[in-house]
C-alpha positions, 0 to 999 in steps of 0.5 A, spaced: 486 629 446 482 636 448 477 637 442 478 643 439 473 647 435 474 649 428 469 655 429 467 660 421 465 665 420 463 665 413 462 661 407 463 652 408 469 649 409 474 648 405 476 639 404 483 640 405 482 645 411 475 638 414 483 633 412 486 638 416 481 638 422 480 631 422 489 629 423 487 635 429 481 631 432 476 637 431 469 637 429 468 638 423 461 639 422 461 646 421 461 650 415 466 656 413 472 657 413 477 656 418 478 663 423 484 662 427 490 659 422 494 660 428 491 657 432 491 650 428 498 651 427 499 651 434 495 645 436 499 641 429 506 644 433 503 640 440 499 635 438 500 632 430 507 632 429 511 628 431 519 628 431 521 623 426 526 617 428 529 610 426 523 608 429 517 613 426 512 609 422 511 610 414 504 612 415 506 618 421 511 620 416 506 621 411 503 625 416 506 629 419 509 631 411 501 633 409 501 637 416 507 641 415 504 642 408 498 645 410 502 648 415 506 651 411 499 654 406 497 656 414 505 660 414 511 660 411 515 658 417 511 654 420 514 647 418 521 651 420 519 652 426 516 646 428 523 643 425 527 648 430 521 646 436 524 639 434 531 641 435 530 643 442 526 638 445 531 633 442 536 637 446 532 637 452 532 630 452 540 628 450 541 635 457 536 631 462 539 624 460 546 627 460 544 630 467 542 624 469 547 620 467 552 624 471 548 624 476 547 615 476 554 615 476 556 621 481 551 615 487 555 610 484 561 613 486 558 615 492 556 608 493 563 604 492 566 610 495 562 608 501 562 602 502 571 602 501 570 606 507 567 602 511 570 596 508 576 599 510 573 601 517 571 594 519 576 591 517 582 596 520 576 594 527 578 587 525 586 587 525 585 593 532 583 586 534 586 580 533 592 585 535 589 586 542 588 579 542 594 576 540 597 582 545 592 579 552 594 572 550 601 573 550 601 575 556 597 571 559 601 565 557 608 569 559 604 570 565 602 563 565 610 561 564 612 566 569 607 563 575 609 555 573 616 557 573 616 559 579 612 554 583 617 549 580 624 553 584 618 552 590 617 545 590 624 543 587 627 548 593 622 544 598 624 538 596 632 539 596 630 541 604 626 534 605 632 531 602 635 536 607 632 534 612 631 526 612 639 526 611 640 529 617 635 525 621 639 520 617 646 521 619 643 523 627 640 517 627 647 513 624 651 516 630 646 514 635 647 507 633 654 507 632 655 512 640 650 506 643 655 500 639 661 504 643 658 505 648 654 496 649 662 495 647 665 498 653 661 495 657 661 489 654 669 489 654 668 491 662 664 485 664 669 481 661 675 482 666 
């Protein structure tokens, strides 16, 4: 707290004024009455008096009472002004708290919405990727099946062709053999005659 000198121009400083000066942290070694009660009142308003709450100590409450007593001697409406100041400060503090809470809520909501949007986007991308992979796999399987079926059909046709060729060769060989046998038999019968 900055030192407030309680200057005087006449007489001696009274005990009450000394107590006020002590409450204010003034230099009380000067003689004479206080020259500016208004300066002291303003200083009390700003530095000494504390807005009381449930946690305010009894010592501070007593101090506030003494300060209020001297203020009432300095200025008839001093104490009311002091209470008004506390009320305005409390109202301003409450307004700040409300604004802070609203800002925090808005920030949290924005963050939650951003997270939800990010999750939805990720899920959508995953679904699209899965669908594309499934389609590709299905196409590959279909192509492989078609190729296998075509190859099998070609192999069957080849086997059937080979079988037909072999059968034709065997039949031709059998025909030749039978013809030779008939010819041999004719030769044999002719020789017998």
